[in-house]
C-alpha positions, 0 to 999 in steps of 0.5 A, a space after each residue: 285539462 282541469 278535471 271537471 268530471 272523474 272518468 275511467 280512462 281505460 274503459 272510457 266510462 263515467 260514473 253516474 253519481 260523478 256526472 250527477 255531482 258535476 251537473 249540480 243536480 238537485 233532484 234525488 239521484 235515483 229519480 234523476 237517473 231513472 228519467 235520464 236512462 230511459 233512452 239507453 240500454 243497460 249492458 250496452 250504454 250503462 252497467 250497474 256498479 253498486 258503491 258505498 259511502 261511510 255515514 255518520 256512525 262509521 257504518 257503510 251505506 250501500 249506494 246505487 251507481 252506474 258506469 255510463 258510456 261517454 256518449 250516454 254521458 254527453 247526451 245526458 249533459 245535453 238534456 240537462 239544458 244548463 250552463 253546467 251541462 254545456 261545460 261538462 259536455 264540452 269537457 267530455 268532447 275535448 277528452 275524447 279528442 285527446 284519447 284518440 290521438 295516435 300517441 294515446 291510442 298506441 299507449 293503450 295498445 302497449 298497456 294491452 300488450 303488456 297485459 297479454 305478455 304477462 298472461 303469456 308468461 304464466 301460460 308458457 310454463 305449460 307450453 315449454 316447446 314454444 318458449 323461444 317464440 314467446 320470448 321473441 314476442 316479448 322482446 317487441 316492446 314497441 309493437 302489439 299483436 295484430 289481434 289486439 289492434 281492433 281492441 285498442 282502436 275501439 272500432 266495434 267490429 271485432 278482430 275477424 272483421 278487421 282482418 277481412 277489411 285489411 285483406 280487402 285493402 290488399 294489406 293482408 294476404 289470405 293467411 292474414 300475413 301482411 304483404 312485404 311492401 307493408 313490412 318494408 314500410 315499417 308497419 308490421 313485423 312477422 315473428 316465425 319460430 319453429 318448435 318441436 311438437 314431439 314424436 319427431 315433428 316440427 311445428 311453426 308459430 307465426 305472429 304478426 306484430 304492429 308498430 305504432 305507425 302501423 296502428 295509425 295506418 290502420 286507424 286512417 283506413 278505418 276512419 275512411 270507411 266510417 268505422 271509427 
């Protein structure tokens, strides 16, 4: 797919200035954005991200810019009522479809898992009794933590609500562990590790990991419920 508009794939946002450029707007940027952003909420649909450009004397000139959600960008394209607007809107629609394939969703999930694992490696030095447990999680390169699934699916209802839905669907038990049936299907893996709490006490760490087919299984449930 030829790049018509530069898009941030991780955040799934578009620079207002990039959109302004792609739509070939002649009106001054600040006036154009003020008009087109009136129906949207700052902090939800767009955020201010000042940028800069080099002017003729080599100095930096500060510029206003905004990161807009894909939905906002598509709406602005529609409001432009131009052929260029139609092209840009269709480009964004096609890009969204490509992002939301099971393969792309899981690729984002693995990136998120890698970031989580890197953070765990930093924390683990301060939590030495749990080293073996985190090593077991780190070894699961083809799975992500259950708590991260809501993030990668962009479902907008949060981790706790996802757990609630899966309990209602009889996929998770009351303690949020998956039923054995779904582990046997290859959707989940449960990592359980004993560790020494000190003073002769033993604790157990439990973490549910989700494989790619499990993420896709959950995604279909959320689609059926109209949540994504």
